[in-house]
C-alpha positions as YAML, in Angstrom:
chain: A
units: angstrom
residues:
- id: 1
  name: MET
  ca: [-10.31, 53.59, 9.90]
- id: 2
  name: PRO
  ca: [-8.25, 55.93, 8.18]
- id: 3
  name: GLN
  ca: [-5.75, 55.77, 5.08]
- id: 4
  name: ASP
  ca: [-3.50, 57.35, 7.19]
- id: 5
  name: ASP
  ca: [-3.66, 54.17, 10.71]
- id: 6
  name: LEU
  ca: [-3.08, 51.11, 8.48]
- id: 7
  name: PRO
  ca: [1.00, 49.48, 8.60]
- id: 8
  name: SER
  ca: [1.91, 50.27, 5.09]
- id: 9
  name: GLU
  ca: [3.55, 47.49, 4.22]
- id: 10
  name: GLY
  ca: [6.27, 47.58, 0.45]
- id: 11
  name: ILE
  ca: [5.75, 44.79, -2.16]
- id: 12
  name: PHE
  ca: [8.76, 43.40, -0.30]
- id: 13
  name: GLU
  ca: [7.27, 42.68, 2.68]
- id: 14
  name: SER
  ca: [4.66, 41.52, 0.55]
- id: 15
  name: LEU
  ca: [6.36, 38.95, -1.64]
- id: 16
  name: ARG
  ca: [8.36, 37.85, 2.35]
- id: 17
  name: ARG
  ca: [4.85, 36.96, 3.45]
- id: 18
  name: LEU
  ca: [3.89, 35.14, 0.41]
- id: 19
  name: GLY
  ca: [6.81, 33.40, -0.29]
- id: 20
  name: CYS
  ca: [6.83, 32.38, 3.90]
- id: 21
  name: THR
  ca: [3.81, 30.89, 3.43]
- id: 22
  name: GLY
  ca: [4.12, 28.84, 0.31]
- id: 23
  name: LEU
  ca: [7.49, 27.60, 1.81]
- id: 24
  name: THR
  ca: [5.31, 26.54, 5.29]
- id: 25
  name: VAL
  ca: [2.56, 24.66, 3.22]
- id: 26
  name: LEU
  ca: [5.39, 22.85, 0.94]
- id: 27
  name: GLN
  ca: [7.09, 21.59, 4.76]
- id: 28
  name: ASN
  ca: [3.71, 20.82, 5.59]
- id: 29
  name: ARG
  ca: [3.64, 18.53, 2.01]
- id: 30
  name: LEU
  ca: [6.43, 16.35, 1.60]
- id: 31
  name: GLU
  ca: [6.46, 15.78, 5.72]
- id: 32
  name: LEU
  ca: [2.97, 13.99, 4.45]
- id: 33
  name: PHE
  ca: [4.62, 12.81, 1.82]
- id: 34
  name: GLY
  ca: [7.09, 11.24, 3.84]
- id: 35
  name: VAL
  ca: [4.76, 9.62, 6.50]
- id: 36
  name: GLU
  ca: [3.71, 7.94, 3.57]
- id: 37
  name: VAL
  ca: [6.47, 6.90, 2.28]
- id: 38
  name: ASP
  ca: [6.82, 5.20, 5.62]
- id: 39
  name: LEU
  ca: [3.46, 3.88, 6.03]
- id: 40
  name: GLN
  ca: [3.39, 2.02, 1.94]
- id: 41
  name: LYS
  ca: [6.87, 0.63, 3.17]
- id: 42
  name: ALA
  ca: [6.09, -0.96, 6.69]
- id: 43
  name: ARG
  ca: [2.71, -2.01, 4.08]
- id: 44
  name: LEU
  ca: [5.23, -3.89, 1.62]
- id: 45
  name: LEU
  ca: [7.59, -5.01, 4.03]
- id: 46
  name: ARG
  ca: [4.24, -6.76, 6.44]
- id: 47
  name: LYS
  ca: [3.15, -8.09, 3.04]
- id: 48
  name: LEU
  ca: [5.84, -10.00, 2.09]
- id: 49
  name: VAL
  ca: [6.57, -11.13, 5.88]
- id: 50
  name: LEU
  ca: [3.64, -12.87, 6.14]
- id: 51
  name: GLY
  ca: [3.28, -14.52, 2.65]
- id: 52
  name: ALA
  ca: [7.21, -15.58, 2.84]
- id: 53
  name: VAL
  ca: [5.91, -17.40, 6.18]
- id: 54
  name: THR
  ca: [2.37, -18.89, 4.45]
- id: 55
  name: VAL
  ca: [4.19, -19.73, 1.89]
- id: 56
  name: LEU
  ca: [6.78, -22.08, 4.16]
- id: 57
  name: LEU
  ca: [4.22, -23.52, 6.50]
- id: 58
  name: ALA
  ca: [2.28, -24.23, 4.12]
- id: 59
  name: ASN
  ca: [4.50, -26.15, 2.27]
- id: 60
  name: THR
  ca: [5.58, -27.80, 5.71]
- id: 61
  name: ALA
  ca: [2.01, -29.13, 5.92]
- id: 62
  name: LEU
  ca: [1.03, -30.16, 2.82]
- id: 63
  name: LEU
  ca: [3.98, -32.44, 2.43]
- id: 64
  name: VAL
  ca: [3.63, -33.83, 5.67]
- id: 65
  name: ALA
  ca: [-0.29, -34.72, 4.62]
- id: 66
  name: THR
  ca: [0.61, -35.86, 1.27]
- id: 67
  name: ALA
  ca: [3.28, -38.92, 2.46]
- id: 68
  name: THR
  ca: [0.82, -38.94, 5.63]
- id: 69
  name: ILE
  ca: [-2.00, -39.80, 2.68]
- id: 70
  name: VAL
  ca: [0.39, -41.97, 0.61]
- id: 71
  name: VAL
  ca: [1.77, -43.49, 2.74]
- id: 72
  name: LEU
  ca: [-1.62, -45.22, 4.21]
- id: 73
  name: VAL
  ca: [-2.98, -46.00, 1.79]
- id: 74
  name: GLY
  ca: [-2.36, -49.08, -0.66]
- id: 75
  name: GLU
  ca: [0.26, -49.22, -3.15]
- id: 76
  name: ASP
  ca: [-2.91, -49.97, -5.74]
- id: 77
  name: ALA
  ca: [-4.36, -46.35, -5.03]
- id: 78
  name: ARG
  ca: [-1.08, -44.44, -4.64]
- id: 79
  name: ILE
  ca: [-0.64, -43.19, -7.86]
- id: 80
  name: ALA
  ca: [-4.24, -41.94, -7.92]
- id: 81
  name: VAL
  ca: [-3.89, -40.47, -4.71]
- id: 82
  name: LEU
  ca: [-1.47, -38.25, -5.75]
- id: 83
  name: VAL
  ca: [-2.58, -37.72, -8.61]
- id: 84
  name: GLY
  ca: [-6.01, -36.51, -6.98]
- id: 85
  name: LEU
  ca: [-3.70, -34.58, -4.09]
- id: 86
  name: SER
  ca: [-1.78, -32.55, -7.16]
- id: 87
  name: LEU
  ca: [-5.45, -31.19, -9.07]
- id: 88
  name: VAL
  ca: [-6.43, -30.05, -5.22]
- id: 89
  name: TYR
  ca: [-3.25, -28.63, -4.56]
- id: 90
  name: THR
  ca: [-3.45, -26.64, -7.94]
- id: 91
  name: GLY
  ca: [-7.09, -25.74, -7.69]
- id: 92
  name: ALA
  ca: [-5.59, -24.06, -4.25]
- id: 93
  name: ALA
  ca: [-2.61, -22.21, -5.41]
- id: 94
  name: VAL
  ca: [-5.40, -20.83, -8.15]
- id: 95
  name: GLY
  ca: [-7.55, -19.45, -5.73]
- id: 96
  name: MET
  ca: [-5.11, -18.31, -3.17]
- id: 97
  name: PHE
  ca: [-3.25, -16.45, -6.42]
- id: 98
  name: LEU
  ca: [-6.26, -15.20, -7.68]
- id: 99
  name: LEU
  ca: [-7.16, -13.57, -4.30]
- id: 100
  name: LEU
  ca: [-3.92, -12.15, -3.83]
- id: 101
  name: ARG
  ca: [-4.49, -10.19, -7.34]
- id: 102
  name: LYS
  ca: [-7.54, -8.93, -5.47]
- id: 103
  name: GLU
  ca: [-5.40, -7.35, -2.53]
- id: 104
  name: LEU
  ca: [-3.15, -6.57, -4.79]
- id: 105
  name: ARG
  ca: [-5.92, -4.38, -7.09]
- id: 106
  name: SER
  ca: [-7.81, -3.01, -3.82]
- id: 107
  name: ALA
  ca: [-5.05, -1.76, -2.62]
- id: 108
  name: PRO
  ca: [-5.07, 2.75, -1.91]
- id: 109
  name: PRO
  ca: [-3.05, 4.36, -4.82]
- id: 110
  name: PRO
  ca: [0.23, 4.60, -2.73]
- id: 111
  name: PHE
  ca: [0.54, 9.17, -1.63]
- id: 112
  name: ASN
  ca: [-3.11, 8.90, -2.28]
- id: 113
  name: GLY
  ca: [-2.84, 11.64, 0.64]
- id: 114
  name: THR
  ca: [-0.39, 13.50, -0.41]
- id: 115
  name: VAL
  ca: [-1.97, 14.11, -4.21]
- id: 116
  name: SER
  ca: [-5.06, 14.58, -2.00]
- id: 117
  name: GLU
  ca: [-3.48, 17.63, -0.39]
- id: 118
  name: LEU
  ca: [-1.98, 19.30, -3.69]
- id: 119
  name: LYS
  ca: [-4.86, 19.12, -5.07]
- id: 120
  name: LYS
  ca: [-6.42, 21.07, -3.13]
- id: 121
  name: ASP
  ca: [-4.23, 23.54, -2.56]
- id: 122
  name: ARG
  ca: [-4.45, 23.90, -6.40]
- id: 123
  name: GLU
  ca: [-8.11, 24.23, -6.05]
- id: 124
  name: TRP
  ca: [-8.13, 26.56, -3.65]
- id: 125
  name: LEU
  ca: [-5.70, 28.64, -5.29]
- id: 126
  name: ASN
  ca: [-7.40, 28.96, -8.41]
- id: 127
  name: SER
  ca: [-10.80, 29.86, -6.87]
- id: 128
  name: GLN
  ca: [-8.43, 32.80, -5.32]
- id: 129
  name: LYS
  ca: [-8.57, 34.30, -8.82]
...
């Protein structure tokens, strides 16, 4: 194809297209960031609600179970039973705390998708040099 048949573009047209492409990429990344913010918010809210309901129900169950056991045992063993149940409850609480800590530490970092896409963009731009 002869050189004369190619449409001649000015530098301003090239810059305009480059700017348009850059803004489109930025818009896509910002939209992804917004989606990830919503996901993180929903996950946090779900964990908080589940945790609060679990604590409420567990406390109620433990109080009723403890009262029932204390009433059923004789007066001589009530102190020993209360101490034993306290040790069991403390052990269970420590176990639950360790599980919660493990869950919180194993969660993916927030905005992982956005950061990953930005890294890909940077690598692609560096490879174009």
